[in-house]
C-alpha positions, 0 to 999 in steps of 0.5 A: 608860582615858579616851581622849587626844584629839589634833589632828595638825597641820603647819607647812609639812610639819613635823608635830606632835601637838597636845594641849589641856591641858584634855583630858589625862586626870587622872593621865596623866603625859606623860614623855619615854618616853610622848611619844616613843611618841606621836611614833613613826611606826610604833607611835604617831601619828607626828610631829616633835614634841608640843605642849601648849597650856596657860594662862599668867599672863604671856601669852594662851596657852602652848606647851610643845614636845617633840621626837620623842625626848621631850625638851623644846626651847626653841623651834619656829617651825613649832610656834608657828604651829600652836599659834596656829592650834590655839588659834584653833580652840579659841576661846582666841585671836582675831586675835593676842596673846602666846604664852608659850614656854620662850624667853619670851613672844612676839607672834603674829598670826592673819592668816587661815586658814593664814596665821600670823605669830609672833615668834621670840626675838631672834637671838644667837650670830651668827658669820659664816664659822665654822670647823669642823675636819673639816667638808667645807664651806668656808662655814658660819655659826652663829645661834641663833633660839631654838635653835642652827643651823648654816647652810651656803650651797651652789650645789646642795643636792639631792645633799647627804648630809643624814643623814651630814653632818647627824649628824656636824656636829650632834654636833661638839664645838664644839656640845657638849653640846646640839648644833645643827641643820644647814641647807643653803641655796641660791638657785634661780630667784629663791627660797631653798631649805632643807634641815634636819637637826633635832636631837631628830628626828635626821633631815631634816624637811620644814621648820624655822621657826627654821632658815629664820629663822637662814638669813634672818639669815645671808643678809641679813647677807651681803648675799645677800638683803633682808628679808623673805626668802622661803624654800621648805621641803623640803615645798614651802611658802613661809615669809617671815621679816622680819629687823630687825638693829638689834633682832635681831628676827625674825618668821616667817610661813607656813601651819599646817594640821590634818591630822586629829584622833583619840583614843589609847585605849592610851597606857600 
């Protein structure tokens, strides 16, 4: 059995199994079950998602992204930055270009080591003071930045029951059938802090690029912050989001780090 080569990366603590399509053994089908097994933190490599770097006839490189449950997702901001850094290391991308995604081609820039900027899909479905029956929160907002997000500003997010409330709101009937990601945001000492319950992972993740970007859209729309917005992730890293409300454009800038590399010999 030909070993499957991989690189483990993370963007602000949001971690991924990175695969170069050229290194995938012939005949290996990466179906939902196998991807979930590779992302399993006890029996596999362990990750929030899996990304395949491939070619595209409409962009310089392509990112195909799967959540930890093996389901393909529309977009991942932290994953996109990791893809750019991975492609740069493979010699497939230099200072920038176009990244093809499920959501379409997006502009990307390699500013330097651990400093990557990616364009996100134009935000949609912005709803300020969105009402949700049964929600324990008074103020909540929605925004889609490639994937749907619920944004909940609070005075303090340290004691938020992320698993309990995240699981409930993520599957609320208003967001059926796909569900939504749930984010809590607060200001502390001049910074914005974010916590995210991520669908597909079904747990809190250390960072969520599209979630941070959705929060930046909401904060600037409410007049609570000015673009670019600096948001500190749960993992401790800083993400910077530029918001253009006129064109609904978003640019996400932050780190992308290699954790380790290896091979999987038993992937059946």
